[in-house]
C-alpha positions as CSV (number, residue, x, y, z in Angstrom):
1,Y,-6.9,37.2,-39.3
2,E,-8.0,39.5,-36.8
3,M,-9.9,38.4,-33.4
4,P,-12.4,41.0,-32.1
5,K,-11.1,42.6,-28.8
6,Q,-12.0,41.2,-25.5
7,E,-13.3,43.8,-22.6
8,A,-11.1,43.5,-19.5
9,V,-12.9,41.8,-16.5
10,A,-12.2,44.4,-13.2
11,T,-12.4,42.5,-10.0
12,T,-12.5,44.5,-6.9
13,D,-14.3,42.2,-4.9
14,V,-11.3,40.9,-2.5
15,A,-13.1,38.0,-1.3
16,A,-13.9,36.8,-4.8
17,V,-10.0,37.0,-6.0
18,D,-9.0,35.5,-2.3
19,S,-11.3,32.4,-3.1
20,Y,-9.3,31.6,-6.4
21,S,-7.6,28.2,-5.8
22,H,-3.7,28.5,-5.4
23,P,-1.6,25.7,-7.2
24,H,0.2,25.0,-4.4
25,A,1.5,26.1,-0.6
26,S,3.1,29.4,-0.2
27,F,6.3,29.6,1.7
28,S,8.7,32.7,2.3
29,A,11.8,33.3,0.2
30,G,14.2,32.1,2.8
31,T,12.5,28.9,3.0
32,D,15.6,26.9,1.4
33,Y,14.5,23.4,2.4
34,Y,11.5,23.8,0.7
35,N,13.4,24.6,-2.7
36,T,16.6,22.5,-2.2
37,G,16.2,20.0,0.0
38,K,18.7,21.2,2.4
39,M,18.6,22.8,6.1
40,G,22.0,24.8,5.9
41,D,24.9,22.7,4.9
42,R,22.8,19.2,5.6
43,W,20.1,17.1,3.7
44,G,16.6,17.9,5.6
45,T,14.4,15.2,6.6
46,G,10.7,15.5,6.5
47,I,7.7,16.6,3.8
48,P,7.7,20.1,4.0
49,L,4.0,20.2,3.0
50,E,0.9,19.0,4.9
51,V,0.6,15.3,4.0
52,T,-3.2,14.8,2.9
53,R,-4.8,12.2,1.1
54,E,-4.8,14.8,-2.0
55,L,-1.0,15.0,-1.8
56,M,-0.6,11.7,-1.7
57,E,-2.8,10.8,-4.9
58,R,-0.8,13.6,-6.4
59,G,2.4,11.9,-5.4
60,Q,1.1,8.7,-7.0
61,Q,0.2,9.9,-10.1
62,R,3.5,12.1,-10.6
63,F,5.2,8.6,-9.6
64,N,3.4,6.4,-12.0
65,I,4.0,9.1,-14.9
66,T,7.6,10.2,-14.2
67,C,9.4,7.4,-12.1
68,A,7.6,4.1,-12.7
69,M,9.2,3.6,-16.3
70,C,12.2,2.8,-14.9
71,H,11.8,2.3,-11.1
72,G,8.8,0.5,-11.6
73,A,5.1,0.6,-9.9
74,A,6.7,-0.5,-6.3
75,A,9.7,1.0,-6.8
76,A,11.8,-2.2,-6.7
77,G,14.0,-1.0,-10.0
78,N,12.0,-3.2,-12.5
79,G,10.2,-0.6,-14.8
80,I,9.5,-1.3,-18.4
81,T,13.2,0.4,-19.4
82,K,14.8,-2.6,-18.2
83,Q,13.2,-4.9,-20.9
84,Y,15.2,-1.9,-23.4
85,G,18.3,-2.3,-21.7
86,L,18.7,0.0,-19.3
87,A,20.3,-2.3,-16.7
88,T,21.1,0.0,-14.0
89,V,18.0,1.5,-12.5
90,V,18.3,1.5,-9.0
91,S,16.0,-0.1,-6.6
92,L,14.2,2.6,-4.2
93,Q,13.5,-0.2,-1.6
94,D,16.9,-0.7,-1.1
95,E,17.8,0.2,2.5
96,R,20.6,2.7,1.6
97,L,17.7,4.7,-0.4
98,R,14.8,3.9,2.3
99,K,17.4,5.5,4.8
100,M,18.4,8.7,2.6
101,S,17.2,11.9,3.8
102,D,14.1,13.2,2.0
103,G,16.1,16.6,1.0
104,E,19.0,14.0,-0.7
105,I,16.0,12.5,-3.0
106,F,14.6,15.8,-3.6
107,N,18.3,16.8,-4.6
108,T,18.4,13.4,-7.2
109,I,15.0,14.0,-8.3
110,T,16.0,17.7,-9.0
111,N,19.6,17.4,-10.5
112,G,19.8,13.9,-11.1
113,K,22.4,11.3,-10.2
114,N,24.3,8.7,-12.5
115,T,22.1,7.6,-15.0
116,M,19.1,9.7,-14.0
117,M,18.2,12.6,-15.7
118,A,17.6,16.0,-13.8
119,Y,13.7,16.3,-13.3
120,G,14.0,19.7,-11.8
121,P,12.6,21.3,-14.8
122,N,10.1,19.0,-15.6
123,I,8.4,18.7,-11.9
124,I,7.4,21.5,-9.8
125,V,8.8,21.8,-6.8
126,P,5.3,20.8,-5.0
127,D,5.1,17.5,-7.1
128,R,8.9,16.7,-6.3
129,W,7.7,16.6,-2.6
130,A,4.4,14.8,-3.2
131,I,6.3,12.3,-4.9
132,I,8.7,11.6,-2.2
133,A,5.8,11.7,0.1
134,Y,4.6,8.7,-2.1
135,L,7.8,7.0,-2.2
136,R,7.9,7.0,1.5
137,A,4.7,5.1,1.4
138,L,5.6,2.8,-1.1
139,Q,9.1,2.0,0.8
140,R,7.1,1.2,3.9
141,S,4.0,-1.0,2.3
142,Q,7.2,-3.3,0.9
143,N,9.3,-3.3,3.9
144,A,6.6,-3.4,6.6
145,A,7.1,-5.7,9.8
146,I,4.7,-7.3,12.1
147,A,5.9,-4.9,14.7
148,D,4.1,-2.2,12.6
149,V,0.8,-4.0,12.5
150,P,-1.2,-3.1,15.6
151,E,-1.3,-5.9,18.3
152,D,-5.3,-6.1,17.9
153,H,-5.0,-6.8,13.9
154,R,-2.0,-8.9,14.0
155,G,-3.8,-12.2,14.3
156,D,-5.8,-11.3,11.4
157,L,-2.6,-11.4,9.2
158,E,-1.0,-14.5,10.6
159,K,-4.8,-16.7,9.9
160,K,-4.2,-15.4,6.0
C-alpha cells in the first residue's frame, strides 16, 4: 500500500506561528515547584498557574475522569470503587488533607501513596495542578462556615 507524498507546508510568517494555541503555560527549566511540588526541601503552597474558569473546568473534568471513581464526586472517599471492595480510599475532605500543602498533593498524584497508584505518567503536569485547584474548591464548598459568606448575604442562607 502506497500513500501519495504530501507537499511540505512552509510557514515563514512569525505572527501566524505565534498565534498557534499553546497547550499549557511555559516555565523556565529551573522552576522545580511546577514540576515537583517542592520549594527547596519543603512542599510548596499555591497553584503555579493562573487560576481561571477554564483551569477550574479542566480540573473538574480531569478529577471526574481520574479521581472520582475512588474519591467520589465530592472527594469524600465514597466513589464507586468502594462498592467493589476498595475500602481504604481516603476522604479528601478530612482535615489532615485539607491542611496538606498543594505541593504534597501534587507529589501524591504524581507518585502515588499507600493504595493509590502513581498518576504522573497518565496526567500531564498542568492537569495535575488543575485537579488540585478544583479539589481546593471542593474542599472549601464542603467545609464552609457562615463567616465565609459576606454579611449582606448571610440572611439569605439563614432563611432557607
